[in-house]
PAZAPA-4460 file (N, C-alpha, C; in steps of 0.05 Angstrom, whole numbers, plus 32768, in hexadecimal, padded with zeros to 4 digits):
% residues 193
    n_x    n_y    n_z   ca_x   ca_y   ca_z    c_x    c_y    c_z   seq   type   mol
   79CD   8002   84AE   79D6   801B   84AD   79D4   8028   84CB     1      M     A
   79E7   8033   84D6   79E8   803E   84F1   79DF   805C   84ED     2      I     A
   79C8   8062   84FA   79BD   807E   84FA   79C8   8090   850D     3      A     A
   79CF   8085   8526   79DA   8096   853B   79E8   8086   8551     4      H     A
   79FB   8091   855E   7A08   8082   8575   7A03   8093   858E     5      L     A
   79FD   8087   85A6   79FB   8093   85BE   7A0B   8084   85D1     6      N     A
   7A21   808C   85DB   7A30   807E   85EC   7A46   8090   85FC     7      G     A
   7A5B   8082   8607   7A6D   8090   8616   7A83   8098   8606     8      K     A
   7A8A   80B2   8609   7AA0   80BC   85FA   7ABB   80B5   8606     9      L     A
   7AC9   80A4   85F5   7AE0   8097   8600   7AF9   80A7   85F7    10      V     A
   7AF9   80B3   85DD   7B0E   80C0   85D2   7B01   80D7   85C1    11      E     A
   7B11   80ED   85C2   7B07   8105   85B1   7B1E   8112   85A5    12      K     A
   7B20   8115   858B   7B33   8127   857D   7B25   8137   8568    13      S     A
   7B32   814C   855E   7B28   815C   8548   7B1C   814E   852F    14      P     A
   7B24   8135   852A   7B1E   8126   8513   7B0A   810F   8519    15      T     A
   7B0B   8105   8530   7AFA   80EF   8538   7AF4   80EB   8555    16      H     A
   7ADF   80DC   855B   7ADA   80D4   8578   7AD7   80B5   8578    17      V     A
   7ADB   80AB   8590   7AD6   8090   8594   7ABF   808E   85A9    18      V     A
   7AA8   8084   85A1   7A8F   8080   85B2   7A8D   8062   85BA    19      L     A
   7A8B   805C   85D3   7A87   8042   85DD   7A6A   803E   85E1    20      E     A
   7A5C   802C   85D1   7A40   8025   85D5   7A3D   8006   85D8    21      C     A
   7A34   8000   85F1   7A30   7FE5   85FA   7A4A   7FD4   85F4    22      N     A
   7A61   7FE0   85FE   7A79   7FD2   85FE   7A88   7FD0   85E2    23      G     A
   7A7D   7FDF   85CF   7A8A   7FDE   85B5   7A94   7FFC   85B1    24      V     A
   7AAC   7FFF   85A9   7AB6   801B   85A2   7AB3   8021   8586    25      G     A
   7AA5   8037   857D   7AA3   803F   8563   7AB3   8057   855C    26      Y     A
   7AC4   8055   8548   7AD4   806D   853F   7AC3   807B   852B    27      L     A
   7ABF   8094   8533   7AAE   80A6   8524   7ABB   80BE   8519    28      V     A
   7ABB   80C4   8500   7ACB   80DC   84F3   7AB8   80F2   84F7    29      H     A
   7AC2   810A   8500   7AB2   8121   8505   7ABE   8138   84F8    30      I     A
   7AAE   814E   84F5   7AB6   8168   84EE   7AC1   8177   8506    31      S     A
   7ACE   818F   84FF   7AD8   819F   8515   7ABE   81AC   8523    32      L     A
   7AAA   81B2   8516   7A92   81BF   8521   7A86   81AC   8537    33      N     A
   7A83   8190   852F   7A7B   817C   8541   7A8F   8179   8559    34      T     A
   7AA8   817B   8554   7ABB   8179   8568   7AB9   818E   857E    35      Y     A
   7AB5   81A6   8574   7AB0   81BD   8586   7A96   81BD   8598    36      S     A
   7A81   81AF   858C   7A69   81AE   859A   7A64   8198   85AA    37      Q     A
   7A78   8182   85AA   7A73   816A   85BB   7A79   816F   85D8    38      I     A
   7A8B   8182   85DB   7A91   8186   85F8   7AA3   816F   8602    39      G     A
   7AA4   816C   861E   7AB3   8156   8628   7AA1   8144   863A    40      S     A
   7A88   8143   8632   7A75   8134   863F   7A7B   8116   863A    41      N     A
   7A75   8107   8650   7A79   80EC   8652   7A6A   80DC   863E    42      E     A
   7A50   80E4   863D   7A39   80DA   862B   7A38   80EB   8612    43      N     A
   7A36   80DF   85FA   7A35   80EE   85E0   7A22   80E0   85CD    44      C     A
   7A14   80F0   85BF   7A02   80E5   85A9   7A0B   80F3   8592    45      K     A
   7A0D   80E1   857B   7A15   80EC   8561   7A03   80E0   854D    46      L     A
   79F8   80F1   853A   79EB   80E3   8522   7A03   80D9   8510    47      L     A
   79FD   80C4   8502   7A13   80B7   84F3   7A0B   80B2   84D6    48      T     A
   7A1F   80B1   84C5   7A1A   80A8   84AA   7A32   8093   84A4    49      E     A
   7A2B   807D   849B   7A3F   8068   8494   7A45   8069   8478    50      M     A
   7A60   8069   8472   7A68   8067   8456   7A77   804C   8454    51      I     A
   7A6D   803B   8440   7A7C   8025   843B   7A8B   8026   8421    52      V     A
   7AA5   8020   8424   7AB6   8020   840D   7AC2   8004   8407    53      R     A
   7ACF   8001   83F2   7ADC   7FE7   83ED   7AEF   7FDC   8403    54      E     A
   7AFC   7FEE   840F   7B10   7FE8   8424   7B0A   7FEF   8441    55      D     A
   7AF2   7FFC   8444   7AEC   8005   8460   7ACF   800C   8464    56      A     A
   7AC5   800A   847C   7AAB   8012   8484   7AB1   802B   8498    57      Q     A
   7AA9   8043   8493   7AAF   805A   84A0   7A97   8066   84AD    58      L     A
   7A98   806E   84C5   7A80   807C   84D2   7A88   809B   84D3    59      L     A
   7A74   80AD   84CD   7A78   80C9   84CE   7A62   80D2   84E1    60      Y     A
   7A69   80E3   84F5   7A58   80EC   850B   7A52   810B   8508    61      G     A
   7A39   8114   8510   7A31   812E   850F   7A20   8136   8528    62      F     A
   7A23   814E   8530   7A14   8157   8548   79FA   815E   8544    63      I     A
   79F2   8162   852E   79D5   8168   8525   79CE   815F   850B    64      N     A
   79B5   8160   8503   79AA   8156   84EA   79B1   8166   84D2    65      S     A
   79B5   8182   84D8   79BB   8193   84C2   79D8   818C   84B8    66      V     A
   79EB   8187   84C9   7A06   8181   84C4   7A07   8166   84B3    67      E     A
   79F5   8154   84BC   79F5   813A   84AF   79E8   813C   8493    68      K     A
   79D4   814A   8491   79C7   814D   8477   79DB   815B   8463    69      R     A
   79E9   8170   846B   79FD   817E   845A   7A11   8169   8450    70      L     A
   7A1A   815B   8465   7A2E   8143   845C   7A23   8132   8447    71      F     A
   7A0B   8129   844B   79FE   8117   8435   79FD   8125   841C    72      Q     A
   79F5   813E   841B   79F4   814C   8403   7A0F   8150   83F8    73      L     A
   7A23   8156   8408   7A3D   815B   83FB   7A48   8142   83EF    74      L     A
   7A46   812A   83FC   7A51   8111   83F1   7A43   8107   83D8    75      V     A
   7A2A   8113   83D5   7A1B   810C   83BC   7A24   8119   83A3    76      S     A
   7A36   812D   83A7   7A41   813C   8392   7A59   812C   8384    77      V     A
   7A58   812A   836C   7A6D   811A   835E   7A89   8125   8364    78      S     A
   7A9C   8114   836D   7AB7   811E   8372   7ABB   8128   8392    79      G     A
   7AA5   8128   83A0   7AAA   8130   83BB   7AA7   8119   83CD    80      I     A
   7ABB   8111   83DA   7AB9   80F9   83EC   7AB4   8101   8408    81      G     A
   7AB1   80F0   841A   7AAB   80F3   8436   7AC0   8104   8445    82      P     A
   7ADB   8101   843D   7AEF   8112   844A   7AED   812E   8443    83      A     A
   7AE7   8133   8429   7AE6   814E   841F   7ACA   815C   842C    84      T     A
   7AB7   814C   842D   7A9E   8157   8439   7AA2   815D   8457    85      A     A
   7AB1   814C   8467   7AB8   8155   8482   7AC8   816E   8484    86      I     A
   7ADB   8172   8470   7AEA   818A   846E   7AD9   81A3   846A    87      L     A
   7AC5   81A1   845C   7AB3   81B6   8453   7AA5   81BB   846F    88      V     A
   7A9A   81A9   847C   7A8A   81AC   8494   7A9C   81B8   84AB    89      L     A
   7AB6   81B2   84AA   7AC9   81BB   84BC   7AD0   81DA   84B7    90      S     A
   7ACC   81E1   84A0   7AD3   81FC   8498   7AC2   8212   84A1    91      S     A
   7AA9   820C   84A8   7A94   8221   84AF   7A7C   8213   84BC    92      A     A
   7A6B   8224   84C8   7A51   821A   84D0   7A3F   8212   84BB    93      E     A
   7A2D   8202   84C1   7A1A   81FA   84AC   7A0B   820F   849E    94      A     A
   7A04   8222   84AC   79F6   8239   849E   7A07   824A   848C    95      N     A
   7A20   8249   8491   7A32   825A   847C   7A37   8247   8465    96      E     A
   7A37   822E   8467   7A3A   821B   8450   7A1F   821E   8440    97      I     A
   7A07   821D   844D   79F0   821F   8440   79ED   823A   8430    98      H     A
   79F7   8250   843B   79F5   8268   8430   7A09   826A   8417    99      D     A
   7A1F   825E   8419   7A35   825A   8403   7A26   824E   83EC   100      A     A
   7A18   8238   83EF   7A0C   8227   83DC   79F8   8238   83CE   101      I     A
   79E5   8244   83DE   79CE   8253   83D2   79D7   826C   83C2   102      L     A
   79ED   8279   83CD   79F5   8291   83C0   7A09   828A   83A7   103      S     A
   7A10   8272   83A4   7A23   826A   838E   7A3F   8274   8392   104      G     A
   7A46   8275   83AA   7A61   8281   83B0   7A77   8269   83AC   105      D     A
   7A7F   8266   8395   7A95   8253   838F   7AAE   8256   839D   106      A     A
   7AB6   8271   83A0   7ACF   827A   83AD   7ACF   826D   83C9   107      A     A
   7ABA   826E   83D7   7ABA   8263   83F2   7AC0   8246   83F2   108      W     A
   7AB6   8236   83E2   7ABE   821B   83E1   7ADB   8215   83D7   109      F     A
   7AE4   8227   83C6   7AFF   8223   83BC   7B14   8228   83D3   110      K     A
   7B0D   8233   83EA   7B1E   8237   83FF   7B20   821F   8411   111      N     A
   7B10   820C   840A   7B12   81F1   841B   7B27   81E0   840C   112      V     A
   7B37   81D4   841C   7B4E   81C4   8412   7B40   81AB   8403   113      K     A
   7B4C   81A7   83EB   7B42   8190   83D9   7B2B   8198   83C8   114      G     A
   7B20   81B2   83C8   7B0D   81B8   83B6   7B17   81CD   83A3   115      I     A
   7B16   81C7   8389   7B1E   81D9   8376   7B08   81E8   8368   116      G     A
   7B0E   81F7   8354   7AF9   8206   8348   7AE1   81F6   833C   117      P     A
   7AE8   81E3   8330   7AD5   81D0   8322   7AC3   81C2   8339   118      K     A
   7AD0   81B8   834D   7AC1   81AC   8363   7AAE   81C0   8370   119      S     A
   7AB8   81D5   8374   7AA8   81ED   8380   7A90   81F3   836F   120      A     A
   7A93   81F5   8356   7A7B   81FB   8343   7A68   81E4   8344   121      Q     A
   7A72   81CC   8345   7A63   81B3   8346   7A52   81B1   8360   122      R     A
   7A5F   81B8   8375   7A4F   81B7   838F   7A37   81CB   838D   123      I     A
   7A3E   81E3   8381   7A26   81F6   8382   7A11   81EF   836D   124      I     A
   7A1B   81E4   8357   7A06   81DD   8342   79F5   81C6   834A   125      L     A
   7A02   81B1   8357   79F2   8198   835E   79E4   819D   8378   126      E     A
   79EA   81B0   8389   79DB   81B2   83A6   79CC   81CA   83A8   127      L     A
   79CC   81DE   8397   79BE   81F7   839B   799E   81F0   839C   128      K     A
   7995   81E2   8388   7978   81DC   838B   7970   81CA   83A1   129      D     A
   7981   81B6   83A6   797A   81A5   83BE   797A   81B4   83D9   130      K     A
   798D   81C6   83DD   7990   81D3   83F5   797A   81E8   83F8   131      V     A
   7971   81F3   83E1   795B   8209   83E4   7941   81FA   83E8   132      S     A
   793C   81E4   83DD   7924   81D5   83E0   7921   81CB   83FE   133      K     A
   7937   81C1   840B   7936   81B5   8423   7938   81C9   843A   134      E     A
   793F   81E2   8434   7942   81F5   8448   7953   81EE   845F   135      N     A
   796A   81E4   8459   797F   81DB   846E   798A   81F5   847A   136      I     A
   7988   81F9   8493   7995   8210   84A1   7997   8208   84BE   137      H     A
   79B1   820D   84C8   79B8   8204   84E3   79A8   8217   84F9   138      S     A
   79A1   822D   84F1   7991   823E   8504   7977   8233   850B   139      D     A
   796D   821E   84FA   7954   8211   8502   7957   81F4   8508   140      F     A
   796F   81EC   8510   7975   81D1   8515   796A   81C5   8530   141      S     A
   7965   81D4   8544   795A   81CD   855F   793F   81CD   855B   142      S     A
   7930   81BC   856D   7914   81BC   8571   7907   81D8   857A   143      T     A
   7916   81E4   858D   790D   81FC   859A   790A   8212   8581   144      I     A
   7920   8216   8572   7921   8227   855D   790B   8221   8547   145      D     A
   790A   8208   8542   78F3   8200   8530   78D8   8208   8539   146      N     A
   78D3   8206   8553   78B8   820C   855E   78B4   8229   855D   147      T     A
   78CA   823A   8564   78C5   8254   8563   78C1   825F   8548   148      I     A
   78D1   8254   8534   78CE   825D   8518   78B0   8256   850F   149      R     A
   78AB   823C   8512   7890   8235   8508   7879   8244   8516   150      N     A
   787A   8249   852D   7863   8258   853B   7863   8274   8532   151      E     A
   7879   8281   852F   787A   829E   8528   7871   829E   8508   152      A     A
   787A   828C   84F8   7873   828C   84DB   7852   8287   84D9   153      L     A
   784A   8275   84E9   782E   826F   84E6   781E   8289   84EF   154      S     A
   7825   8293   8504   7817   82AC   850F   7817   82C2   84F8   155      A     A
   782E   82C6   84EB   7830   82DC   84D8   781F   82D6   84C0   156      L     A
   781E   82BC   84B9   780F   82B4   84A0   77F0   82B6   84A7   157      V     A
   77E8   82B1   84BE   77CF   82B3   84C6   77C4   82D0   84C9   158      N     A
   77D9   82E0   84CE   77D4   82FF   84CD   77CF   830B   84B1   159      L     A
   77D7   82FA   849E   77D4   8303   8482   77ED   8309   8472   160      G     A
   7804   8303   847F   781D   8308   846F   7823   82F2   845E   161      F     A
   7831   82F8   8447   783A   82E5   8434   784D   82D2   8440   162      V     A
   784B   82B7   843C   785A   82A4   844A   7877   82A7   8444   163      K     A
   7882   82AA   842C   789C   82AC   8423   78A9   82C5   8430   164      N     A
   789D   82DA   8430   78A7   82F3   843E   78AC   82F0   845C   165      Q     A
   7895   82E7   8466   7896   82E1   8483   78AD   82CD   848B   166      A     A
   78B0   82B9   847A   78C4   82A5   8481   78DF   82B0   8481   167      E     A
   78E6   82C0   846E   7900   82CE   846A   7904   82DF   8481   168      K     A
   78F2   82ED   848C   78F4   8301   84A0   78F7   82F2   84BC   169      L     A
   78E9   82DD   84C0   78EC   82CA   84D7   7907   82C0   84D9   170      V     A
   7913   82B7   84C3   792C   82AA   84C0   7941   82BE   84C8   171      Q     A
   793D   82D7   84BD   7951   82EE   84C3   7951   82F6   84E1   172      K     A
   7938   82F8   84EC   7934   82FF   8507   7942   82EA   851A   173      V     A
   793E   82D3   8514   7949   82BB   8526   7968   82B9   8522   174      L     A
   7970   82C0   850C   7990   82BF   8505   799B   82D6   8514   175      K     A
   798F   82ED   8516   799A   8304   8523   7998   8304   8541   176      E     A
   7980   82F8   854A   7978   82F9   8567   7971   82DD   856F   177      N     A
   7984   82CB   8573   797E   82AE   857B   7970   82AB   8596   178      S     A
   796E   82C0   85A6   7963   82BE   85C0   7944   82C6   85BF   179      D     A
   793A   82CE   85A8   791F   82D6   85A6   790C   82C3   85AC   180      Y     A
   78F6   82C8   85B7   78DF   82B6   85BA   78CB   82BD   85A3   181      Q     A
   78B5   82AC   85A3   78A2   82AE   858E   7895   82CB   858C   182      V     A
   788E   82D4   85A4   7882   82F0   85A4   7896   8306   8599   183      E     A
   78B0   8302   859F   78C3   8317   8596   78C6   8315   8578   184      D     A
   78C7   82FE   856E   78C9   82FA   8550   78B1   8307   8541   185      V     A
   7898   8303   854C   7880   830D   8540   7880   832C   8543   186      I     A
   7888   8336   8558   7887   8354   855D   789C   8360   8548   187      K     A
   78B6   8354   8545   78C8   8360   8535   78BE   835E   8518   188      Y     A
   78B1   8348   8510   78A8   8343   84F5   7890   8357   84F0   189      A     A
   787F   835E   8500   7869   836E   84FE   7873   838C   84F9   190      L     A
   788A   8393   8505   7897   83AD   8500   78A2   83AE   84E7   191      K     A
   78AC   8398   84DC   78BE   839A   84C4   78B0   838F   84A8   192      N     A
   7898   8385   84AC   788A   837B   8494   7876   838F   848A   193      L     A
***
């Protein structure tokens, strides 16, 4: 299994890229979100998921682990293939998809090409528990955000606040103010808890 590719960006289109790694060009299918975040850098690293079918071996690439995990969860749903999963990931940011699953918003999924009412309900039914347990959220996908989140949460819990309540507030603060540092998050939380 190929976990990631790091190489020279040879070709870039909204649906795929070609990465040259040690003289071999890999065709990697991507979402529009990944396409917009790649930029035009000569070097590129993508996390990958390989799907083996009877007639093909396909590579799907992702800019971050949150998008990759959502892809893995979506293809685990009965009736949702990799192409449909990529369409879902191309339709919105990972946090919007995350929120649509948790809130049970079947109408959001029905707006994606290839997903009907039954498939939309199936996605929500099969993924709601998994997504809530894994706490997948793109706001916390980077190491810096994770560090800020964890340090602020730890400080609030040590000050005697309930972990679930503090966690929700920290998540809200970082979503609204992505440039906040640990001290800013703690100050905001102390004023609002």
